[in-house]
C-alpha positions as CSV (number, residue, x, y, z in Angstrom):
1,M,-60.7,-3.3,2.6
2,Y,-63.9,-5.3,1.8
3,V,-62.6,-8.4,3.7
4,I,-61.5,-6.3,6.7
5,N,-65.0,-4.7,6.7
6,L,-66.6,-8.2,6.6
7,I,-64.6,-9.5,9.5
8,L,-65.3,-6.4,11.5
9,I,-69.0,-6.3,11.0
10,Y,-69.4,-10.1,11.6
11,L,-67.5,-9.9,14.9
12,I,-69.6,-6.9,16.0
13,S,-72.8,-8.7,15.0
14,L,-72.0,-11.6,17.3
15,A,-72.9,-9.5,20.4
16,K,-75.7,-11.2,22.3
17,G,-78.8,-9.9,24.0
18,P,-81.8,-7.7,22.8
19,R,-80.3,-4.5,24.2
20,N,-77.0,-5.2,22.4
21,K,-78.9,-6.0,19.2
22,T,-80.3,-2.5,19.0
23,L,-76.9,-0.9,19.8
24,V,-75.1,-3.3,17.4
25,S,-77.6,-2.5,14.6
26,L,-77.0,1.3,15.0
27,V,-73.2,0.8,15.0
28,L,-73.4,-1.4,11.8
29,I,-75.7,1.1,10.1
30,L,-73.2,3.8,10.7
31,L,-70.2,1.7,9.7
32,L,-71.7,0.3,6.5
33,G,-73.5,3.5,5.6
34,L,-70.3,5.5,5.8
35,F,-68.4,2.8,3.9
36,A,-70.9,2.8,1.0
37,G,-72.0,6.5,1.1
38,T,-68.5,8.0,1.1
39,R,-67.0,6.0,-1.6
40,N,-65.1,7.8,-4.4
41,S,-66.2,7.7,-8.1
42,G,-64.8,4.9,-10.2
43,I,-65.4,2.1,-7.7
44,D,-68.7,1.0,-9.2
45,N,-70.3,1.3,-12.6
46,D,-73.2,3.6,-11.8
47,Y,-71.6,6.3,-9.7
48,L,-71.0,8.9,-12.5
49,E,-74.5,8.5,-13.9
50,Y,-76.0,9.1,-10.4
51,Q,-73.7,12.1,-9.9
52,R,-74.8,13.6,-13.2
53,L,-78.5,13.1,-12.4
54,F,-78.1,14.6,-8.9
55,V,-76.5,17.7,-10.3
56,A,-79.0,18.0,-13.2
57,S,-81.9,17.8,-10.7
58,V,-80.5,20.9,-9.0
59,T,-79.3,22.9,-12.0
60,E,-82.0,21.9,-14.5
61,G,-85.0,20.8,-12.4
62,Y,-87.0,17.6,-12.4
63,Q,-85.7,15.0,-14.9
64,L,-88.8,13.5,-16.6
65,G,-88.9,9.7,-16.5
66,Y,-86.8,9.4,-13.4
67,E,-87.9,8.6,-9.9
68,P,-88.9,11.6,-7.6
69,I,-86.0,10.9,-5.3
70,F,-83.6,12.1,-7.9
71,Y,-85.2,15.6,-7.5
72,L,-86.3,15.6,-3.9
73,L,-83.2,14.5,-2.0
74,P,-80.5,16.6,-3.8
75,N,-82.8,19.7,-3.7
76,F,-83.4,19.2,0.0
77,L,-79.7,18.7,0.8
78,V,-78.5,21.6,-1.4
79,F,-80.0,24.0,1.2
80,F,-77.5,22.8,3.8
81,S,-74.5,22.7,1.5
82,S,-74.5,24.0,-2.1
83,I,-71.0,22.5,-2.5
84,A,-71.3,19.0,-1.0
85,Y,-74.9,18.1,-1.7
86,V,-73.9,15.4,-4.2
87,N,-71.8,13.6,-1.6
88,A,-74.5,14.2,1.0
89,T,-77.1,12.6,-1.3
90,F,-74.9,9.5,-1.8
91,L,-74.4,9.2,2.0
92,A,-78.1,9.7,2.7
93,I,-79.2,7.0,0.3
94,A,-76.5,4.6,1.7
95,L,-77.7,5.2,5.2
96,I,-81.3,4.6,4.3
97,G,-80.5,1.4,2.3
98,V,-78.3,0.0,5.0
99,G,-80.6,1.1,7.8
100,T,-83.8,-0.4,6.4
101,K,-82.1,-3.8,5.9
102,L,-80.3,-4.0,9.2
103,W,-83.4,-2.9,11.1
104,A,-85.4,-5.6,9.3
105,I,-82.7,-8.1,10.4
106,K,-82.9,-6.9,14.0
107,N,-86.7,-7.2,14.0
108,S,-87.2,-10.4,12.0
109,S,-84.1,-12.6,11.7
110,I,-83.9,-15.8,13.6
111,N,-80.1,-15.6,13.5
112,Y,-78.8,-12.0,13.5
113,A,-75.2,-12.6,12.8
114,M,-75.8,-15.0,9.9
115,S,-78.3,-12.6,8.3
116,V,-75.7,-9.8,8.6
117,L,-73.1,-12.1,6.9
118,I,-75.5,-13.0,4.1
119,Y,-76.4,-9.3,3.6
120,F,-72.9,-8.1,3.3
121,C,-71.6,-11.0,1.1
122,I,-74.6,-11.3,-1.3
123,F,-76.4,-7.9,-1.3
124,F,-74.4,-5.0,0.1
125,I,-72.0,-4.3,-2.7
126,G,-74.5,-4.9,-5.5
127,Q,-77.2,-2.7,-3.9
128,E,-75.7,-0.2,-1.5
129,M,-72.6,0.5,-3.7
130,T,-74.1,0.1,-7.2
131,T,-77.9,0.1,-7.7
132,I,-78.4,2.3,-4.8
133,R,-82.0,3.4,-5.3
134,A,-83.1,-0.2,-5.9
135,G,-81.2,-1.1,-2.7
136,V,-83.4,1.3,-0.7
137,A,-86.5,-0.1,-2.3
138,A,-85.4,-3.7,-1.5
139,G,-84.6,-2.6,2.1
140,I,-88.1,-1.0,2.6
141,F,-89.7,-4.2,1.2
142,L,-87.7,-6.3,3.7
143,L,-88.9,-4.0,6.4
144,A,-92.5,-4.5,5.3
145,I,-92.4,-8.3,5.5
146,P,-93.9,-8.4,9.0
147,D,-96.7,-6.1,7.8
148,L,-97.4,-8.5,4.9
149,L,-97.5,-11.4,7.3
150,N,-99.7,-9.7,9.9
151,N,-102.1,-8.1,7.4
152,N,-101.1,-4.5,8.3
153,N,-102.2,-3.4,4.9
154,K,-102.1,0.4,5.5
155,V,-98.6,0.2,6.8
156,F,-97.5,-2.1,4.0
157,F,-98.9,0.3,1.3
158,F,-97.4,3.3,3.0
159,K,-94.0,1.6,2.8
160,F,-94.7,0.6,-0.8
161,F,-95.3,4.3,-1.6
162,I,-92.0,5.4,-0.1
163,S,-90.1,2.6,-1.9
164,F,-91.8,3.7,-5.2
165,L,-90.3,7.2,-4.7
166,F,-86.9,5.6,-4.8
167,H,-87.4,3.0,-7.6
168,Y,-90.3,2.4,-10.0
169,S,-89.5,-1.4,-9.9
170,S,-91.2,-1.4,-6.5
171,I,-94.4,-1.8,-8.5
172,L,-93.6,-5.6,-8.2
173,F,-94.5,-5.4,-4.5
174,L,-98.2,-5.0,-5.4
175,P,-98.6,-8.4,-7.2
176,I,-96.5,-10.0,-4.4
177,W,-99.1,-8.6,-1.9
178,F,-102.0,-9.9,-4.0
179,I,-100.4,-13.4,-4.6
180,V,-99.3,-14.2,-1.1
181,K,-102.7,-13.2,0.3
182,R,-104.3,-16.1,-1.6
183,E,-104.3,-19.5,0.1
184,I,-102.0,-21.2,-2.4
185,G,-99.9,-24.2,-1.4
186,I,-96.2,-24.2,-1.8
187,K,-96.4,-27.1,-4.3
188,Y,-98.3,-24.8,-6.7
189,Y,-95.5,-22.3,-6.5
190,V,-93.1,-25.1,-7.5
191,F,-95.3,-26.0,-10.4
192,A,-95.3,-22.3,-11.5
193,L,-91.5,-22.3,-11.3
194,I,-91.3,-25.3,-13.6
195,A,-93.7,-23.7,-16.0
196,S,-91.7,-20.5,-16.0
197,F,-88.6,-22.4,-16.9
198,L,-90.4,-23.9,-19.8
199,V,-91.3,-20.4,-20.9
200,F,-87.7,-19.5,-20.7
201,L,-86.6,-22.6,-22.8
202,L,-89.2,-21.7,-25.4
203,K,-88.0,-18.1,-25.5
204,F,-91.6,-16.8,-25.1
205,N,-91.5,-13.0,-24.7
206,L,-94.3,-12.5,-22.1
207,L,-93.8,-8.7,-21.9
208,A,-94.3,-8.3,-25.7
209,V,-97.4,-10.5,-25.7
210,L,-98.9,-8.4,-22.8
211,N,-97.8,-5.1,-24.4
212,L,-95.8,-4.2,-21.3
213,D,-92.5,-3.5,-23.1
214,F,-93.3,0.1,-24.1
215,F,-92.7,1.9,-20.8
216,P,-89.6,4.3,-21.0
217,K,-87.8,2.8,-18.0
218,M,-88.4,-0.7,-19.2
219,E,-87.1,0.1,-22.7
220,V,-83.7,1.0,-21.1
221,Y,-83.5,-2.5,-19.5
222,L,-84.8,-4.4,-22.5
223,N,-83.0,-2.7,-25.4
224,G,-80.5,-0.2,-24.0
225,E,-77.1,-0.2,-22.5
226,D,-78.2,-2.3,-19.5
227,E,-78.9,-5.3,-21.6
228,V,-75.9,-7.6,-21.3
229,A,-75.2,-11.3,-21.7
230,I,-76.2,-12.8,-18.4
231,N,-76.0,-16.5,-17.7
232,P,-79.5,-17.8,-16.8
233,F,-77.7,-20.2,-14.4
234,N,-75.4,-17.6,-12.9
235,F,-74.1,-18.1,-9.4
236,K,-76.9,-16.2,-7.7
237,I,-79.6,-18.2,-9.4
238,L,-77.8,-21.5,-8.7
239,I,-77.5,-20.6,-5.0
240,S,-81.2,-19.7,-4.9
241,L,-82.1,-23.0,-6.5
242,L,-79.7,-24.9,-4.2
243,F,-81.3,-23.4,-1.1
244,L,-84.8,-24.1,-2.5
245,G,-83.8,-27.8,-2.8
246,L,-82.4,-27.8,0.8
247,F,-85.6,-26.2,2.1
248,W,-87.7,-28.7,0.2
249,L,-85.8,-31.6,1.9
250,G,-86.5,-30.1,5.4
251,H,-89.9,-28.6,4.6
252,R,-91.9,-30.7,7.1
253,K,-90.1,-29.2,10.1
254,L,-91.1,-25.7,8.9
255,K,-94.4,-26.1,7.2
256,D,-96.3,-24.6,10.1
257,N,-94.0,-21.5,10.5
258,A,-95.9,-18.6,8.9
259,M,-92.9,-16.3,8.5
260,Y,-90.9,-19.1,6.8
261,L,-93.7,-19.9,4.4
262,L,-94.1,-16.3,3.4
263,L,-90.4,-15.8,2.8
264,L,-90.2,-19.1,0.8
265,K,-93.1,-18.1,-1.3
266,I,-91.5,-14.7,-2.2
267,H,-88.2,-16.6,-2.9
268,L,-90.1,-18.8,-5.3
269,I,-91.8,-15.8,-7.0
270,S,-88.4,-14.2,-7.5
271,L,-87.2,-17.2,-9.4
272,I,-90.5,-17.5,-11.3
273,L,-90.2,-13.9,-12.4
274,F,-86.6,-14.3,-13.5
275,Y,-87.4,-17.1,-15.9
276,L,-90.6,-15.5,-17.1
277,L,-88.9,-12.2,-17.9
278,A,-85.6,-13.5,-19.2
279,P,-86.8,-14.0,-22.8
280,A,-87.7,-10.3,-22.9
281,G,-84.5,-9.1,-21.4
282,M,-82.0,-10.8,-19.2
283,A,-80.8,-7.6,-17.4
284,F,-84.4,-6.7,-16.6
285,A,-85.1,-10.2,-15.4
286,L,-82.1,-10.1,-13.1
287,R,-82.9,-6.7,-11.7
288,S,-86.4,-7.9,-10.8
289,F,-85.0,-11.1,-9.3
290,E,-82.5,-9.1,-7.2
291,L,-85.2,-6.8,-5.9
292,L,-87.3,-9.6,-4.5
293,S,-84.5,-12.0,-3.5
294,I,-83.6,-9.7,-0.7
295,V,-85.8,-12.0,1.4
296,Q,-82.9,-14.4,1.4
297,I,-81.4,-12.4,4.2
298,L,-84.2,-13.6,6.5
299,L,-85.0,-16.9,4.8
300,F,-81.6,-18.6,4.5
301,P,-81.0,-18.8,8.3
302,Y,-84.1,-21.0,8.6
303,L,-81.8,-23.7,7.2
304,F,-80.6,-24.2,10.9
305,I,-84.2,-25.3,11.8
306,S,-84.8,-27.4,8.8
307,F,-81.7,-29.5,9.6
308,S,-81.8,-31.9,12.5
309,K,-79.7,-30.9,15.5
310,H,-76.8,-33.2,14.7
311,F,-76.5,-31.8,11.1
312,R,-76.7,-28.1,12.0
313,P,-73.0,-27.6,11.6
314,V,-73.6,-28.6,8.0
315,A,-76.1,-25.9,7.6
316,Y,-73.6,-23.4,9.0
317,I,-70.9,-24.6,6.5
318,V,-73.4,-24.3,3.6
319,L,-74.5,-20.8,4.6
320,V,-71.0,-19.4,5.2
321,S,-69.6,-21.1,2.1
322,A,-72.3,-19.8,-0.2
323,S,-71.9,-16.3,1.2
324,L,-68.1,-16.2,0.9
325,I,-68.1,-17.7,-2.6
326,N,-70.5,-15.0,-3.7
327,L,-68.4,-12.3,-2.2
328,Y,-65.3,-13.8,-3.9
329,Y,-67.2,-13.8,-7.2
330,V,-68.3,-10.1,-6.8
331,L,-64.9,-8.8,-5.8
332,I,-62.6,-10.9,-7.9
333,V,-64.4,-12.5,-10.8
334,S,-67.1,-10.1,-11.9
335,G,-65.0,-7.0,-12.4
336,N,-67.9,-4.8,-11.4
337,I,-66.3,-3.4,-8.3
338,K,-62.9,-1.8,-7.9
339,D,-60.5,-1.3,-5.0
340,Y,-62.1,0.8,-2.3
341,S,-61.3,4.4,-1.5
342,S,-63.3,7.1,0.4
343,W,-63.4,10.9,0.5
344,L,-63.9,10.7,4.2
345,F,-61.1,8.3,5.4
């Protein structure tokens, strides 16, 4: 079912023209939103916990320590249907998560179909079908990239506030805003990445030193059930490093492209944060990385420009291969997602 969905959405995304792009985006939002939002329980690892919290927010009131959306959305939807409000909440979050990302792709991607392929293969299952609130936060951040680029600070901070209602990890967007506003050359980001890797090798717990490991939500990631053995050179990290190397080779052709530079800086920051936070808690480091690495949806298609015209087929092969291998890993190897079924169809 996942592969059929991939083929369908990719074929639909190939429609050309600006008018078609808007219509195609709406169709894909509906298709992928229904696919993720109407899934049955047991497909992903987080469904039952979300279900419990949605019910508790209606029957017991606001759950202290959890994001406001846990209370706001179910209690709003229960007025329309006291029976199906849980399903409606899952569907609403899925539509928002998918919608923000696909609208960002429509507005900002230099290759619409390739960005859609990257989104589905690398991010869709992990975010829209598992860490759904973080998926919405990541989508809103992707939608705010043009505001970050064009200094639309009021709009950026409004979007940050909305994303914060969905997931507290959105607080990471504030230092991103501050850092990218500084005139710092790409080479210094690379130096920072090397330094962060040394921090990882030395197992230096930055959060403990800065006394930032006492927040309730952070304790869950650092010490609780979310802390698992995660390979510091897992496939997502390796792919990110691979593309960083490829962009470094073709950097001269893109060094004057403001959008590319912004996306590359955030890409570097996501890797820097991963290695800085890994000694404190690998799961927390990976969650932070995945939130910011959403920019890969817009960044990776720039590979077509960084390659010379004769070698662009190579760029296509690299992008498609990386996407499909990631999807294979998620569906077959990881064991984090089960066979699909829906209460709607």
